[in-house]
TIZAGU-313190 format. One record per residue (C-alpha): residue in three letters; x, y, z. Coordinates in steps of 0.001 Angstrom, whole numbers, plus 524288, in hexadecimal, padded with zeros to 5 digits. Layout:
BEGIN
<r><resn>ALA</resn><px>X</px><py>Y</py><pz>Z</pz></r>
...
# end
This chain:
BEGIN
<r><resn>MET</resn><px>86A06</px><py>527CF</py><pz>61D18</pz></r>
<r><resn>ASP</resn><px>86F81</px><py>51E42</py><pz>6272F</pz></r>
<r><resn>ILE</resn><px>87042</px><py>520E1</py><pz>635CC</pz></r>
<r><resn>ILE</resn><px>87E80</px><py>52516</py><pz>6359F</pz></r>
<r><resn>ALA</resn><px>87C6C</px><py>52E6F</py><pz>62A49</pz></r>
<r><resn>ALA</resn><px>87037</px><py>533F9</py><pz>630BD</pz></r>
<r><resn>HIS</resn><px>877B3</px><py>5361F</py><pz>63D64</pz></r>
<r><resn>GLN</resn><px>882AF</px><py>53CCE</py><pz>6360B</pz></r>
<r><resn>GLN</resn><px>8791F</px><py>54572</py><pz>62EB7</pz></r>
<r><resn>GLY</resn><px>87266</px><py>54935</py><pz>63B64</pz></r>
<r><resn>LEU</resn><px>87F48</px><py>54CF0</py><pz>641BA</pz></r>
<r><resn>PHE</resn><px>88345</px><py>554F9</py><pz>635FC</pz></r>
<r><resn>GLU</resn><px>8764D</px><py>55C50</py><pz>63586</pz></r>
<r><resn>GLN</resn><px>87755</px><py>55F19</py><pz>64412</pz></r>
<r><resn>LEU</resn><px>88527</px><py>56421</py><pz>64235</pz></r>
<r><resn>GLU</resn><px>880F8</px><py>56CC1</py><pz>636D2</pz></r>
<r><resn>ALA</resn><px>8766E</px><py>57309</py><pz>63F2F</pz></r>
<r><resn>GLU</resn><px>8804B</px><py>57554</py><pz>64A09</pz></r>
<r><resn>VAL</resn><px>88A48</px><py>57AEE</py><pz>64092</pz></r>
<r><resn>ALA</resn><px>88082</px><py>584C3</py><pz>63B30</pz></r>
<r><resn>GLU</resn><px>87C86</px><py>58914</py><pz>648D7</pz></r>
<r><resn>LEU</resn><px>88A58</px><py>58A86</py><pz>64E01</pz></r>
<r><resn>ALA</resn><px>88EEF</px><py>59202</py><pz>641F7</pz></r>
<r><resn>GLY</resn><px>8842F</px><py>59BB1</py><pz>6454C</pz></r>
<r><resn>ARG</resn><px>87FFC</px><py>5A79D</py><pz>63DB6</pz></r>
<r><resn>PRO</resn><px>8897D</px><py>5B02A</py><pz>63625</pz></r>
<r><resn>ARG</resn><px>88AD1</px><py>5B987</py><pz>64192</pz></r>
<r><resn>ASP</resn><px>88D6A</px><py>5AEC5</py><pz>64BA9</pz></r>
<r><resn>HIS</resn><px>89C3A</px><py>5B013</py><pz>64B60</pz></r>
<r><resn>GLY</resn><px>89D58</px><py>5AE11</py><pz>65A07</pz></r>
<r><resn>GLN</resn><px>8959C</px><py>5A16D</py><pz>659B7</pz></r>
<r><resn>ARG</resn><px>89E57</px><py>59C2B</py><pz>64EF9</pz></r>
<r><resn>ALA</resn><px>8AA5F</px><py>59FD9</py><pz>656DE</pz></r>
<r><resn>ILE</resn><px>8A50C</px><py>597C2</py><pz>6622B</pz></r>
<r><resn>VAL</resn><px>8A2B9</px><py>58C27</py><pz>6591D</pz></r>
<r><resn>LEU</resn><px>8B042</px><py>58D17</py><pz>65316</pz></r>
<r><resn>HIS</resn><px>8B6AA</px><py>58E7D</py><pz>66064</pz></r>
<r><resn>HIS</resn><px>8AFB0</px><py>58207</py><pz>6646B</pz></r>
<r><resn>LEU</resn><px>8B679</px><py>57A8B</py><pz>6597C</pz></r>
<r><resn>TYR</resn><px>8C392</px><py>57F68</py><pz>65E77</pz></r>
<r><resn>ASP</resn><px>8BFF8</px><py>57C14</py><pz>66C74</pz></r>
<r><resn>HIS</resn><px>8BA35</px><py>56EBF</py><pz>66937</pz></r>
<r><resn>SER</resn><px>8C625</px><py>56B10</py><pz>6611F</pz></r>
<r><resn>LEU</resn><px>8CEE3</px><py>56E45</py><pz>66CCF</pz></r>
<r><resn>GLY</resn><px>8D541</px><py>57922</py><pz>6651F</pz></r>
<r><resn>ALA</resn><px>8D823</px><py>57137</py><pz>658EA</pz></r>
<r><resn>HIS</resn><px>8CEBB</px><py>578F1</py><pz>65060</pz></r>
<r><resn>GLY</resn><px>8D5FE</px><py>585C9</py><pz>65183</pz></r>
<r><resn>TRP</resn><px>8D024</px><py>58A92</py><pz>644C5</pz></r>
<r><resn>ALA</resn><px>8C29A</px><py>58AA5</py><pz>64AF7</pz></r>
<r><resn>LEU</resn><px>8C791</px><py>5937E</py><pz>655DE</pz></r>
<r><resn>ALA</resn><px>8CDA2</px><py>59CD1</py><pz>64C02</pz></r>
<r><resn>GLU</resn><px>8C0E4</px><py>59CD4</py><pz>64465</pz></r>
<r><resn>ALA</resn><px>8B96A</px><py>5A007</py><pz>650E0</pz></r>
<r><resn>ARG</resn><px>8C25A</px><py>5AB9B</py><pz>65345</pz></r>
<r><resn>GLN</resn><px>8C075</px><py>5B03C</py><pz>6454D</pz></r>
<r><resn>ALA</resn><px>8B1A5</px><py>5AF53</py><pz>646A5</pz></r>
<r><resn>LEU</resn><px>8B221</px><py>5B820</py><pz>65298</pz></r>
<r><resn>ARG</resn><px>8BB46</px><py>5C17F</py><pz>64BAC</pz></r>
<r><resn>ILE</resn><px>8B201</px><py>5C2B4</py><pz>64025</pz></r>
<r><resn>ALA</resn><px>8A684</px><py>5C525</py><pz>6494A</pz></r>
<r><resn>ALA</resn><px>8ADEA</px><py>5CF97</py><pz>650E1</pz></r>
<r><resn>ARG</resn><px>8B2C2</px><py>5D66F</py><pz>644A2</pz></r>
<r><resn>LEU</resn><px>8A538</px><py>5D658</py><pz>63E96</pz></r>
<r><resn>GLN</resn><px>8A05F</px><py>5DD1E</py><pz>64AD7</pz></r>
<r><resn>LYS</resn><px>8AB77</px><py>5E6ED</py><pz>649E4</pz></r>
<r><resn>LEU</resn><px>8A83D</px><py>5E9AD</py><pz>63BB5</pz></r>
<r><resn>ASP</resn><px>899E8</px><py>5EB5F</py><pz>63F15</pz></r>
<r><resn>ARG</resn><px>89D7A</px><py>5F532</py><pz>649AB</pz></r>
<r><resn>TYR</resn><px>8A606</px><py>5FC5D</py><pz>63FE5</pz></r>
<r><resn>VAL</resn><px>89A88</px><py>5FDEC</py><pz>6369E</pz></r>
<r><resn>GLU</resn><px>891B3</px><py>602AB</py><pz>64196</pz></r>
<r><resn>ARG</resn><px>89BA5</px><py>60C8E</py><pz>64671</pz></r>
<r><resn>TRP</resn><px>8A1FD</px><py>61125</py><pz>639ED</pz></r>
<r><resn>GLY</resn><px>89772</px><py>60E06</py><pz>63019</pz></r>
<r><resn>TRP</resn><px>89597</px><py>61C5D</py><pz>62D17</pz></r>
<r><resn>ARG</resn><px>8A305</px><py>61C24</py><pz>626B3</pz></r>
<r><resn>ILE</resn><px>89F07</px><py>61140</py><pz>61D76</pz></r>
<r><resn>ARG</resn><px>89905</px><py>615CE</py><pz>610B4</pz></r>
<r><resn>ASP</resn><px>88D81</px><py>60C6A</py><pz>611B4</pz></r>
<r><resn>ARG</resn><px>88B5C</px><py>607D3</py><pz>61F92</pz></r>
<r><resn>GLU</resn><px>87FB4</px><py>5FF26</py><pz>61CB6</pz></r>
<r><resn>LEU</resn><px>886E6</px><py>5F887</py><pz>61190</pz></r>
<r><resn>ALA</resn><px>8927F</px><py>5F653</py><pz>61A9B</pz></r>
<r><resn>LYS</resn><px>889C3</px><py>5F064</py><pz>62510</pz></r>
<r><resn>ALA</resn><px>88393</px><py>5E745</py><pz>61B19</pz></r>
<r><resn>ALA</resn><px>890FF</px><py>5E33A</py><pz>6161A</pz></r>
<r><resn>LEU</resn><px>895A4</px><py>5E0A7</py><pz>623F7</pz></r>
<r><resn>GLN</resn><px>889C9</px><py>5D825</py><pz>62692</pz></r>
<r><resn>LEU</resn><px>88CA1</px><py>5D099</py><pz>61A1F</pz></r>
<r><resn>LEU</resn><px>89AAB</px><py>5CE78</py><pz>61E87</pz></r>
<r><resn>ALA</resn><px>89644</px><py>5CA49</py><pz>62C19</pz></r>
<r><resn>ASP</resn><px>88CAF</px><py>5C08E</py><pz>62638</pz></r>
<r><resn>SER</resn><px>896AC</px><py>5BAD3</py><pz>61CDB</pz></r>
<r><resn>LEU</resn><px>8A137</px><py>5B964</py><pz>6273F</pz></r>
<r><resn>GLY</resn><px>89734</px><py>5B3A4</py><pz>63089</pz></r>
<r><resn>SER</resn><px>89295</px><py>5A9E1</py><pz>6265C</pz></r>
<r><resn>GLU</resn><px>8A0AA</px><py>5A635</py><pz>623B6</pz></r>
<r><resn>GLY</resn><px>8A286</px><py>5A3EC</py><pz>63243</pz></r>
<r><resn>GLN</resn><px>89661</px><py>59B5F</py><pz>63280</pz></r>
<r><resn>ASP</resn><px>89B70</px><py>592F7</py><pz>62769</pz></r>
<r><resn>ARG</resn><px>8A938</px><py>591A9</py><pz>62CD0</pz></r>
<r><resn>THR</resn><px>8A46A</px><py>58E00</py><pz>63A5A</pz></r>
<r><resn>ALA</resn><px>89A67</px><py>58472</py><pz>63501</pz></r>
<r><resn>VAL</resn><px>8A3E8</px><py>57CB2</py><pz>62C9A</pz></r>
<r><resn>THR</resn><px>8AE20</px><py>57CB7</py><pz>6376F</pz></r>
<r><resn>TYR</resn><px>8A4E7</px><py>57804</py><pz>6421F</pz></r>
<r><resn>ARG</resn><px>89E9F</px><py>56DF8</py><pz>63922</pz></r>
<r><resn>ALA</resn><px>8ABCD</px><py>5683E</py><pz>6354D</pz></r>
<r><resn>TYR</resn><px>8B03C</px><py>56759</py><pz>6436E</pz></r>
<r><resn>ARG</resn><px>8A3C6</px><py>560F0</py><pz>64831</pz></r>
<r><resn>MET</resn><px>8A2A7</px><py>5576A</py><pz>63CDB</pz></r>
<r><resn>THR</resn><px>8B080</px><py>55280</py><pz>63EC9</pz></r>
<r><resn>ALA</resn><px>8AE09</px><py>55116</py><pz>64D6E</pz></r>
<r><resn>THR</resn><px>8A1DC</px><py>548AE</py><pz>64B54</pz></r>
<r><resn>ALA</resn><px>8A498</px><py>53AA1</py><pz>64764</pz></r>
<r><resn>ALA</resn><px>89798</px><py>538E0</py><pz>64069</pz></r>
<r><resn>LEU</resn><px>89A35</px><py>544DD</py><pz>637EA</pz></r>
<r><resn>LEU</resn><px>8A81A</px><py>54188</py><pz>633E1</pz></r>
<r><resn>PRO</resn><px>8A3C5</px><py>53BFF</py><pz>626A8</pz></r>
<r><resn>VAL</resn><px>89CAF</px><py>548CA</py><pz>623CA</pz></r>
<r><resn>ALA</resn><px>8A85D</px><py>550BA</py><pz>6284E</pz></r>
<r><resn>LYS</resn><px>8B1B7</px><py>548EA</py><pz>61FF4</pz></r>
<r><resn>GLU</resn><px>8A926</px><py>54B02</py><pz>6140F</pz></r>
<r><resn>CYS</resn><px>8A728</px><py>559A9</py><pz>61557</pz></r>
<r><resn>LEU</resn><px>8B3AE</px><py>55EC9</py><pz>61BAE</pz></r>
<r><resn>PRO</resn><px>8C0DF</px><py>560BB</py><pz>6151B</pz></r>
<r><resn>GLY</resn><px>8C9EB</px><py>5556C</py><pz>6181A</pz></r>
<r><resn>ASP</resn><px>8D409</px><py>55D78</py><pz>61F6E</pz></r>
<r><resn>LEU</resn><px>8C9F7</px><py>563ED</py><pz>62841</pz></r>
<r><resn>TYR</resn><px>8C324</px><py>556F9</py><pz>62AD8</pz></r>
<r><resn>GLY</resn><px>8CFCB</px><py>55049</py><pz>62EA5</pz></r>
<r><resn>LEU</resn><px>8D49E</px><py>55B6A</py><pz>63732</pz></r>
<r><resn>LEU</resn><px>8C7B9</px><py>55C68</py><pz>63E82</pz></r>
<r><resn>LEU</resn><px>8C814</px><py>54DCC</py><pz>6412B</pz></r>
<r><resn>LEU</resn><px>8D5C2</px><py>54F73</py><pz>646C7</pz></r>
<r><resn>CYS</resn><px>8D0E9</px><py>55B11</py><pz>64EA6</pz></r>
<r><resn>HIS</resn><px>8C5F4</px><py>55315</py><pz>654D5</pz></r>
<r><resn>ARG</resn><px>8CF0D</px><py>547AA</py><pz>6577E</pz></r>
<r><resn>SER</resn><px>8D8B4</px><py>550BA</py><pz>65E1B</pz></r>
<r><resn>ARG</resn><px>8CDBD</px><py>55657</py><pz>66674</pz></r>
<r><resn>ARG</resn><px>8C899</px><py>54905</py><pz>66A86</pz></r>
<r><resn>ASP</resn><px>8D637</px><py>543FA</py><pz>66DC5</pz></r>
<r><resn>ALA</resn><px>8DA80</px><py>550D1</py><pz>67407</pz></r>
<r><resn>ALA</resn><px>8E670</px><py>54FC5</py><pz>66B42</pz></r>
<r><resn>ALA</resn><px>8EF9C</px><py>55AAD</py><pz>66763</pz></r>
<r><resn>TRP</resn><px>8EB7E</px><py>561F8</py><pz>65B23</pz></r>
<r><resn>PRO</resn><px>8F737</px><py>5660D</py><pz>652DF</pz></r>
<r><resn>ALA</resn><px>8F864</px><py>5741B</py><pz>64E63</pz></r>
<r><resn>CYS</resn><px>8F9C3</px><py>56F93</py><pz>64055</pz></r>
<r><resn>GLU</resn><px>8EC61</px><py>56918</py><pz>6413C</pz></r>
<r><resn>THR</resn><px>8E68B</px><py>575B8</py><pz>6468B</pz></r>
<r><resn>THR</resn><px>8EBF9</px><py>57CDC</py><pz>63ABF</pz></r>
<r><resn>ALA</resn><px>8E70E</px><py>57285</py><pz>63151</pz></r>
<r><resn>LEU</resn><px>8D977</px><py>57261</py><pz>6376D</pz></r>
<r><resn>ALA</resn><px>8D8FE</px><py>5813B</py><pz>636B9</pz></r>
<r><resn>ALA</resn><px>8DC64</px><py>58139</py><pz>62844</pz></r>
<r><resn>ALA</resn><px>8D282</px><py>57692</py><pz>62517</pz></r>
<r><resn>SER</resn><px>8C7F2</px><py>57D56</py><pz>62D26</pz></r>
<r><resn>GLU</resn><px>8CA62</px><py>58A70</py><pz>626A3</pz></r>
<r><resn>ASN</resn><px>8C99E</px><py>5845E</py><pz>6191E</pz></r>
<r><resn>TRP</resn><px>8BCD8</px><py>57DA7</py><pz>61C8E</pz></r>
<r><resn>ALA</resn><px>8B6BD</px><py>58983</py><pz>62310</pz></r>
<r><resn>GLY</resn><px>8BB3F</px><py>59268</py><pz>61826</pz></r>
<r><resn>SER</resn><px>8B4A8</px><py>589E8</py><pz>60DFE</pz></r>
<r><resn>SER</resn><px>8A77C</px><py>58C80</py><pz>61483</pz></r>
<r><resn>SER</resn><px>8A811</px><py>59B50</py><pz>6130E</pz></r>
<r><resn>ASP</resn><px>8A02C</px><py>5A2F4</py><pz>60926</pz></r>
<r><resn>ALA</resn><px>8AB20</px><py>5AB5A</py><pz>603AA</pz></r>
<r><resn>ALA</resn><px>8A205</px><py>5B213</py><pz>5FA0A</pz></r>
<r><resn>ALA</resn><px>898F4</px><py>5B6EF</py><pz>604D3</pz></r>
<r><resn>ILE</resn><px>8A458</px><py>5BC4B</py><pz>60CA1</pz></r>
<r><resn>GLU</resn><px>8AA24</px><py>5C311</py><pz>600C7</pz></r>
<r><resn>HIS</resn><px>89CD1</px><py>5C8ED</py><pz>5FDB1</pz></r>
<r><resn>ALA</resn><px>89C40</px><py>5CE7B</py><pz>60B71</pz></r>
<r><resn>TRP</resn><px>8A9D0</px><py>5D43E</py><pz>60A16</pz></r>
<r><resn>ASP</resn><px>8A609</px><py>5DA54</py><pz>5FD18</pz></r>
<r><resn>ALA</resn><px>89AE0</px><py>5E110</py><pz>60434</pz></r>
<r><resn>ILE</resn><px>8A438</px><py>5E5C2</py><pz>60ED8</pz></r>
<r><resn>ARG</resn><px>8ADEF</px><py>5EAF2</py><pz>604D8</pz></r>
<r><resn>ALA</resn><px>8A319</px><py>5F2F8</py><pz>5FEA3</pz></r>
<r><resn>THR</resn><px>8A1CA</px><py>5FAAC</py><pz>60B5A</pz></r>
<r><resn>GLY</resn><px>8AAAD</px><py>602B4</py><pz>61406</pz></r>
<r><resn>LEU</resn><px>8ACB8</px><py>5F6D2</py><pz>61CC4</pz></r>
<r><resn>ARG</resn><px>8B6BA</px><py>5F017</py><pz>61438</pz></r>
<r><resn>ARG</resn><px>8C327</px><py>5F3EF</py><pz>61B6D</pz></r>
<r><resn>VAL</resn><px>8BE6E</px><py>5F1FB</py><pz>62944</pz></r>
<r><resn>ALA</resn><px>8B75F</px><py>5E551</py><pz>625C9</pz></r>
<r><resn>GLU</resn><px>8C340</px><py>5DF83</py><pz>61F13</pz></r>
<r><resn>ARG</resn><px>8CBD6</px><py>5E398</py><pz>62A73</pz></r>
<r><resn>LEU</resn><px>8C2FA</px><py>5DC45</py><pz>633DA</pz></r>
<r><resn>LEU</resn><px>8BD1C</px><py>5D10A</py><pz>62C1B</pz></r>
<r><resn>GLY</resn><px>8C499</px><py>5CFBD</py><pz>61F6B</pz></r>
<r><resn>SER</resn><px>8CABC</px><py>5C292</py><pz>61C84</pz></r>
<r><resn>GLN</resn><px>8D86C</px><py>5C7EA</py><pz>61EC2</pz></r>
<r><resn>ALA</resn><px>8D4AE</px><py>5CDE5</py><pz>62BD3</pz></r>
<r><resn>LEU</resn><px>8CE7E</px><py>5C143</py><pz>63097</pz></r>
<r><resn>ALA</resn><px>8D9F1</px><py>5B92B</py><pz>62BA7</pz></r>
<r><resn>LYS</resn><px>8E39A</px><py>5C1C6</py><pz>6330C</pz></r>
<r><resn>ALA</resn><px>8DB7F</px><py>5C06A</py><pz>63F64</pz></r>
<r><resn>ALA</resn><px>8DB2B</px><py>5B19C</py><pz>63DB9</pz></r>
<r><resn>THR</resn><px>8E9FA</px><py>5B176</py><pz>63C40</pz></r>
<r><resn>ARG</resn><px>8EB51</px><py>5B8FC</py><pz>64900</pz></r>
<r><resn>ASP</resn><px>8E235</px><py>5AF3D</py><pz>64F79</pz></r>
<r><resn>ALA</resn><px>8EAAB</px><py>5A3E9</py><pz>64AF1</pz></r>
<r><resn>ARG</resn><px>8F67F</px><py>5A9D7</py><pz>651BC</pz></r>
<r><resn>LYS</resn><px>8EF73</px><py>5AAD6</py><pz>65EC8</pz></r>
<r><resn>GLY</resn><px>8EE1A</px><py>59C4C</py><pz>66152</pz></r>
<r><resn>GLY</resn><px>8E23F</px><py>59493</py><pz>66583</pz></r>
<r><resn>LEU</resn><px>8E197</px><py>59889</py><pz>673DB</pz></r>
<r><resn>LYS</resn><px>8E1C6</px><py>5A71E</py><pz>67160</pz></r>
<r><resn>LEU</resn><px>8D882</px><py>5A61A</py><pz>665E4</pz></r>
<r><resn>GLU</resn><px>8CEDE</px><py>59DEF</py><pz>66DA5</pz></r>
<r><resn>ALA</resn><px>8CF38</px><py>5A7E1</py><pz>678AB</pz></r>
<r><resn>GLU</resn><px>8CBA7</px><py>5B27C</py><pz>66EDE</pz></r>
<r><resn>VAL</resn><px>8C027</px><py>5AA82</py><pz>669F7</pz></r>
<r><resn>ARG</resn><px>8BB4A</px><py>5A69F</py><pz>67775</pz></r>
<r><resn>ASN</resn><px>8BBC2</px><py>5B477</py><pz>67CAA</pz></r>
<r><resn>HIS</resn><px>8B711</px><py>5BB90</py><pz>67096</pz></r>
<r><resn>ARG</resn><px>8AD55</px><py>5C664</py><pz>6736C</pz></r>
<r><resn>LEU</resn><px>8A393</px><py>5C110</py><pz>6697F</pz></r>
<r><resn>LEU</resn><px>8A226</px><py>5B424</py><pz>670BE</pz></r>
<r><resn>PRO</resn><px>89A9B</px><py>5B205</py><pz>67D71</pz></r>
<r><resn>ALA</resn><px>8A17A</px><py>5B0A5</py><pz>68A86</pz></r>
<r><resn>ALA</resn><px>89BD4</px><py>5A2EC</py><pz>68BCB</pz></r>
<r><resn>PHE</resn><px>8A403</px><py>59EC8</py><pz>6802A</pz></r>
<r><resn>ALA</resn><px>8B08C</px><py>5A3F3</py><pz>6863A</pz></r>
<r><resn>ALA</resn><px>8AD6C</px><py>59CE0</py><pz>692EA</pz></r>
<r><resn>ASN</resn><px>8AAF9</px><py>58FA2</py><pz>68C9D</pz></r>
<r><resn>PRO</resn><px>8AB9B</px><py>58EE6</py><pz>67DB1</pz></r>
<r><resn>ALA</resn><px>8A7DA</px><py>58090</py><pz>67CBF</pz></r>
<r><resn>GLN</resn><px>89C06</px><py>58202</py><pz>68594</pz></r>
<r><resn>HIS</resn><px>897BE</px><py>58E1D</py><pz>67E2D</pz></r>
<r><resn>PHE</resn><px>898C1</px><py>58716</py><pz>6711F</pz></r>
<r><resn>TYR</resn><px>890DD</px><py>57B5F</py><pz>675BE</pz></r>
<r><resn>ALA</resn><px>8868E</px><py>5847E</py><pz>67B71</pz></r>
<r><resn>LEU</resn><px>885C6</px><py>58B4C</py><pz>66E3C</pz></r>
<r><resn>GLN</resn><px>884D7</px><py>57E45</py><pz>6673D</pz></r>
<r><resn>LEU</resn><px>879ED</px><py>579C2</py><pz>67058</pz></r>
<r><resn>ALA</resn><px>87261</px><py>58686</py><pz>66F30</pz></r>
<r><resn>LEU</resn><px>872B4</px><py>585E1</py><pz>6605C</pz></r>
<r><resn>ALA</resn><px>86E86</px><py>57792</py><pz>66064</pz></r>
<r><resn>ASN</resn><px>86327</px><py>57A97</py><pz>6698D</pz></r>
<r><resn>ARG</resn><px>85EF9</px><py>585D0</py><pz>660C7</pz></r>
<r><resn>ARG</resn><px>85F5D</px><py>57CCD</py><pz>654FF</pz></r>
<r><resn>ARG</resn><px>856ED</px><py>572AF</py><pz>65BEF</pz></r>
<r><resn>GLN</resn><px>84D4F</px><py>57D2B</py><pz>66023</pz></r>
<r><resn>GLN</resn><px>84C36</px><py>58232</py><pz>6523B</pz></r>
<r><resn>TRP</resn><px>84A12</px><py>5744A</py><pz>64D71</pz></r>
<r><resn>ARG</resn><px>83F48</px><py>5720E</py><pz>6577D</pz></r>
<r><resn>GLU</resn><px>838A7</px><py>57ED1</py><pz>653D8</pz></r>
<r><resn>ALA</resn><px>83945</px><py>57B42</py><pz>64579</pz></r>
<r><resn>CYS</resn><px>83360</px><py>56DE8</py><pz>64857</pz></r>
<r><resn>ASP</resn><px>82899</px><py>57401</py><pz>65096</pz></r>
<r><resn>ALA</resn><px>82579</px><py>57D7D</py><pz>64590</pz></r>
<r><resn>ASP</resn><px>824CA</px><py>57271</py><pz>63BA2</pz></r>
<r><resn>GLU</resn><px>81BFB</px><py>56AA7</py><pz>644B1</pz></r>
<r><resn>ALA</resn><px>81304</px><py>57650</py><pz>646A6</pz></r>
<r><resn>VAL</resn><px>811C9</px><py>57815</py><pz>637F2</pz></r>
<r><resn>ALA</resn><px>80ED0</px><py>569A3</py><pz>63643</pz></r>
<r><resn>LEU</resn><px>8044A</px><py>569EE</py><pz>640BE</pz></r>
<r><resn>ALA</resn><px>7FE1D</px><py>57610</py><pz>63AE8</pz></r>
<r><resn>ALA</resn><px>7FD78</px><py>57015</py><pz>62D5B</pz></r>
# end
């Protein structure tokens, strides 16, 4: 491997570690909303799809909480409360995993196309339309140029297609099968069914970027520090996760060294 290829590989591995950390655990909907909002903010509003996705992540988190409260309060009306709770946990895990995957592929694509050394990798692994639109997005940001509404729409469609391809549809359907086998079916579908979420996303689209961003920034599930300065909060999160990764690496190295010395 030559020097350039080694450098490229190192950058990609570093990005992959960062992607995994920022996507978080299945239940980290709020963290993913912060990451997705950052893409919108960093792109100077061009990546409107990322903002809409952030709002949807918060909506899913809030509605999961609402459904959990419903089970706790009205569980006695459900024919098998423990089965319902297990089904709800399965749904929460599957929706959380889907959120992880969608955020990971979205953040990875944005960062790869913003990093000159990773453009060959991005061109190879991303769909052509998404690759081209993200390049235009970064150019518009660097030049502080106007970003046409038609490009926002095109980037949203390409991003949705790419994020959607990462989802494990079978796992989600399995979770819904478990929900339908309990007394939670109606309330769960009303809150978290695909039609319910699609209708909510349509309402979001009518609000416009400024109003939607205000909803995300001031959402009750996100810390006040994020509302005060979203960019600073994101970079603090990014730094904290990187420091944790380095600490874990050092501890692993120390453990390996201790084993070697004891041998």
